[in-house]
C-alpha positions in Angstrom: 14.2 -7.0 -5.6 14.0 -8.9 -2.5 17.6 -8.2 -1.5 17.1 -4.5 -2.2 14.0 -4.5 -0.1 15.8 -6.2 2.7 18.8 -3.8 2.5 16.3 -0.9 2.7 14.5 -2.5 5.7 17.8 -3.0 7.5 18.5 0.8 7.4 15.0 1.6 8.8 13.6 1.0 12.2 10.2 -0.7 12.6 10.4 -2.2 9.0 9.8 -5.8 8.3 9.9 -7.8 5.0 7.5 -10.7 4.6 7.5 -13.1 1.6 4.6 -15.4 0.8 2.4 -15.1 3.8 -0.5 -17.5 4.2 -3.9 -15.7 3.7 -5.0 -15.5 7.3 -1.6 -13.9 8.5 -1.7 -11.5 5.5 -5.2 -10.5 6.2 -4.4 -10.0 9.9 -1.4 -7.8 9.0 -3.7 -5.6 6.7 -5.5 -4.5 10.0 -2.2 -3.1 11.4 -0.8 -1.0 8.6 -1.4 2.6 7.5 -1.1 2.1 3.8 0.1 -0.3 1.0 2.6 0.8 -1.6 3.3 -1.3 -4.6 1.6 -2.8 -7.7 0.0 -5.8 -6.1 -3.5 -6.9 -6.9 -4.0 -7.1 -3.2 -4.2 -3.3 -3.2 -7.1 -3.5 -5.6 -8.9 -6.5 -4.0 -8.3 -7.0 -0.2 -7.2 -3.5 0.8 -10.7 -2.0 0.0 -12.3 -4.3 2.5 -10.0 -2.8 5.2 -10.7 0.7 4.1 -6.9 0.8 3.5 -5.2 3.4 1.4 -3.1 2.1 -1.6 -0.4 4.0 -3.5 -0.4 2.0 -6.7 2.8 2.2 -8.7 2.6 1.7 -12.4 -1.1 1.0 -12.2 -2.5 -0.8 -15.3 -5.0 1.1 -17.3 -8.4 0.9 -15.6 -6.9 -0.5 -12.3 -8.4 2.3 -10.2 -11.5 0.3 -9.4 -11.8 1.6 -5.8 -11.6 4.8 -4.0 -8.8 3.6 -1.8 -6.2 3.5 -4.7 -4.0 6.5 -5.4 -2.1 6.0 -8.7 1.5 7.2 -8.8 4.5 6.8 -11.2 7.5 5.1 -9.7 9.2 8.5 -9.0 10.3 9.5 -5.5 8.5 12.9 -5.5 5.3 11.3 -6.8 5.4 8.5 -4.3 6.0 10.9 -1.4 3.1 13.1 -2.5 0.8 10.1 -2.9 1.8 8.7 0.5 1.1 12.1 2.1 -2.4 12.1 0.7 -2.9 8.5 1.6 -2.0 9.0 5.2 -4.3 11.9 5.8 -6.9 11.0 8.4 -9.6 12.6 6.2 -8.7 10.3 3.3 -8.7 7.2 5.5 -12.1 8.3 7.0 -13.6 8.8 3.5 -12.9 5.1 2.8 -15.1 3.8 5.6 -18.4 4.8 4.0 
C-alpha cells in the first residue's frame, strides 16, 4: 500500500506521503488539510476536534459517531461524490457548531 501511495503521489503535484508522524506534527498538519480520506480511527477521533470532514472508506458498523464523517464504499464514483460533499464550504461550516 505504501508503494502504491507513493507512486500515486509522484504523479500528482502538491501531494505528500507521511508515515508514522509524531502526535504534535500530525495535529499541526490536520489544521492545514481540507479533508481526510481513509479508514483511520483518526477520522473518528481527532478530525472532529478540527471540524475536519472525513470520507470514511469501509466504515465499521456504528463508526459514524460524528457529523464530520461521510461513509463511502471503496469505489471511485462513491469516493468522488463523498469528496465533493465533504469539500463544500457549507458542509465544513456546519461542523463548526
